N, C-alpha and C positions, 0 to 999 in steps of 0.2 A: 731702586728697581722694585717694581710691584711683584708680589708673590703670585705664582700661578695658582689657579684654583685646583684643589686636589681631585684626583680621579678615584671614584669609588663605585663598586658594583651596585646597581639598582635592580632588584629582582622584580619582574613584572609577571603577572599571571592573568590569563583569560580563562574564565570558568563558567560554563553553563551548568547551573546547579540543579536543574529540573524543577519546574514549578511545583507548588504544594496544593494543586487542586485535589490530588489524592493524598489525604493525610495518613490513612491507615493502609494496611495491606503490605505485601512483600516489599514493594518499593515506595511506600508512602513516606512522606516527609518526617513523620515522627520517628521512624526507624533509621532515617538517613541524616538527620540534622547534626548529630554529634560526629558522624564520619566526615561530612563536609567541613565542619569547623575544624576537625582534627587534621585534615589534609592541609588547610590553610595555616593552622598553627605550627605544624611540623615543618613545612617547607618555607615558612617565614617570608612570604613575598612582601615587598614594600607597597605594591600596588596590585589590586585585583579588579579587573573589569569583569563583572558578572552579568549573566543573562538569565532570563525567566524567573526573576526573583519577585515574589509577592511580599506585601508589606509584613505579613506575619513571619515570613522567613527572615526579613531584615531585622525584626525585633529579636528573633531567636539567635541570629548570628551576632548581633550587637551584644547580646547578653553573654555569649560564649567567647567573643573576641573583643574585649573592652579596649584593647590596645589600638583598635582601628576606628576611624571615623568613616562616614560614607556620604556620598553625594548622588542625588538622583531623584526622579519623580516617576509616578505611575503613568504608563503610556495611554490610559483611557481618558484621564482628566487633568493630567499635569500635577496631580497631588499624590494621593495614596491608592487610587484605583487602578488595577491592572498590573501587568508585569513591569518591573523596573529593569533597565540596563544600567545598573548603578556601578559606582566606583568606590571600592574600599581602599583606604590609604592608612599607612602607619603614621599615627599622630606624632610620635616621637621624632620622626625624620622629615615629614612632608607637611608643608603649609599651603593650603589652598588660597589662591589669590583672586581668582574669578572663576565662575562656573555657570553653566546653563544646560538646557536640553532643547533640541529641536526635533521636529517630526520628519520622518522620511515620507514626504508627500509634496504635492504641488503648493501647499501652504505650510511651510515648515515651522512658522511661528505660532500656528493655531493649535492649541492643545487638543489632542484627540482626533486630529485630522487623519483620514485614511488615504493612502497614496496609491494612485494608478490602479493596477489590477490586484493589489495586495489582499490577502485574506485577513490580515490582522493589522492593527495600528502598530507602527514601529518607530522607535526613537533612537537618537544619538545623545548620550549624556557626555559632557566634556568639562574639563577643568584645567586651569593653569596652576601648576604647583611650583613652589620654591623648595628645592632640596636644601634643607638647613645644614646638611653635612658638607656640602660643596659650594653652596651659594648659587647653584645653577637653576634657572627657570626652564620649564618645559610644559608641554600640553599633553594630556591624555584624552583620547576619544574612545568611547566604548559603545558598541551597538549589537543589534541582533536583526539580521535581514529576514525578509519574508521567506516563507517556505513553499509558496504556491505561485505567486505572480511573477512571471518572467520579466515583464516590463518594469514592474516595481523594483525588482532586484537590480536590474541594469541601471535604471534611473537613480536608485539609491546610491550606487557606486559613484556615479557622476556627481550627485549632490554632496556626498560626504567628502569627496576629493576637493570639490570647489570650496567647501567650508573650511577644510583644514588649511588650504592655501591662504584663505582670507584671514583666519583667526590666528594661525601660527606666524605667518609673515616673517619667516626667518628664524623663529624660535624652534628649537628641537621639538618633535612631536612623535607620538606613537598611537597606533590605533589597534584596539583589541576587539574581538567579537566572534560570535557564531554567525557565519556568513551564508550558511546553507548552500554553498557552492564549492566546487573543487578548483584546483589550480588550472584546469584546462577549460574553464568557463569564460564567457565574455566579461561578466562582472570582475573577476579576478584580473583579467587582462586590462580592464579599465583602471582598476586601482593601481596596478603596477606599471601602467602606461606601456603595455606591450603592443600597442597599436601604432607606434611610431609618431605620436603627436607630442614631440618634445621630450625633455628629460623627465625621468620618473621622480615624482615627489616622494613616493613611498616604496619601500622594499620589503619583501617577505623576510622576516627575521630568520626563518629556517634556511634561507638560501645564502645569507650573508654572514652567518655566525662563524666564528673561528672553529667551533666544533659543531658541525651542521645540525645533527639531530640525535636525540636519545629517546628510546622507548618505541612503542608500537608505531606502525605507519599510518594509523587512522586515529581520529579523535572522537568519533561517535560509535558507541557499542551497544546502545539500546538495552542495557542491563542484561545482555545475553552472554552469561558467563561460559556457557557451553561452546559458543562460537569462538569466544576469545581463547578458550583452551584449545580448540581445534586449530586456530592460527598459530598458537604457541607450540603445540605438540602435534604436528601433522602426522607423525608416525603412529599415533595412538587414536586419533579422532579424525573423521572425515568432515570437511566443511559442509555446511547446509546450503542447499541450492537457493533458499529464499533470500539470502543476503547478496547484495550487489555492491554498488559504489561506496556505501558508507563503511565497508570493511576493507576498502582498498586505498582510499585517500582521505586526508583531513578536510574538514569543513570549518574548523576553528583556527583562527590565525592571529598572529601578532605582526603588525606592519610598523616600520620605523622610517623616519626621514634620514637623510644622509649624514646628519650631525650625530647620529646615534650609532655607536659601535656595539655590535652584538657579540658577546663572548660565547654563549652556548644556548641551545634551544632543545626542548623536548616535551613529550607528553608524559604525565605522571599517572601510572597505572596502579595506584594504590588500591587496595581492597581489604576487607576483613572476611577471611574464609570464603572468598568468592563473592561476597556482597559488595556491590559497587556503590560508592557515595552518590553517584549521579550516572545518567546515561551518556554523559560526555566525560572524557578525560580532560583535566585541566592542562592548558598549554603554559609552559614556563620558559622565560628567557632572562638571562642576566645581561644587563645593559650598562654601558658607560656613556653618559650623556655629556 
């Protein structure tokens, strides 16, 4: 009788670390890089889908997190130019088997192609991994949707769903990213197939977790520690009128296929004396694949 494959938790994180166009200043990368690396080191994810990562940030994080390898390319040229939607993976556990990047555009294989009405070039980086602890293979897709083009965001949702269906082909898969939309948007409904067009390929990890959600109800906070405090302690501070949807609902998600069991899900609100590592909270889910 053949032995069953062991079940072990796999911790997945999605983290927009905020680009390093501003190196100095209150929220510049120089003052945040150790905090970002510290969050990852302390919470020990096996996988991290990152967004807004410039190549110099990759170099800094690789130096501080030598236990991780990474996969990805810059969105401007398919090499080192522009932001990466890279995947960090724990080398002692995960072995990449195949990997690639495609562009969210009408020409997905063309490096640097700009899609539809998007303001920026956008990419999806993906890899198939072997979990050497369990022998299980799975795919991880990571992305950052446009923040302006409504057509681009909706078409990106259709394209990424189509590609996951083709590339996964029955293999368990997960999708991480900053989607710049909330759960009541059309792109979210496309991804989770809430339009009635057949069974859903992907499920929102926060909705299907055994322990549904831990932490704040929002994932983007814009470095605004005062507003965070007002949300946490409403008896002492009033909310600011300038904030709207970003402090009500998440825009960062982890989606999983039906073969993936989600144990728990949450946003990690770590800080150092009110200083945030990024303008987004990392999303974390413990998975059994």
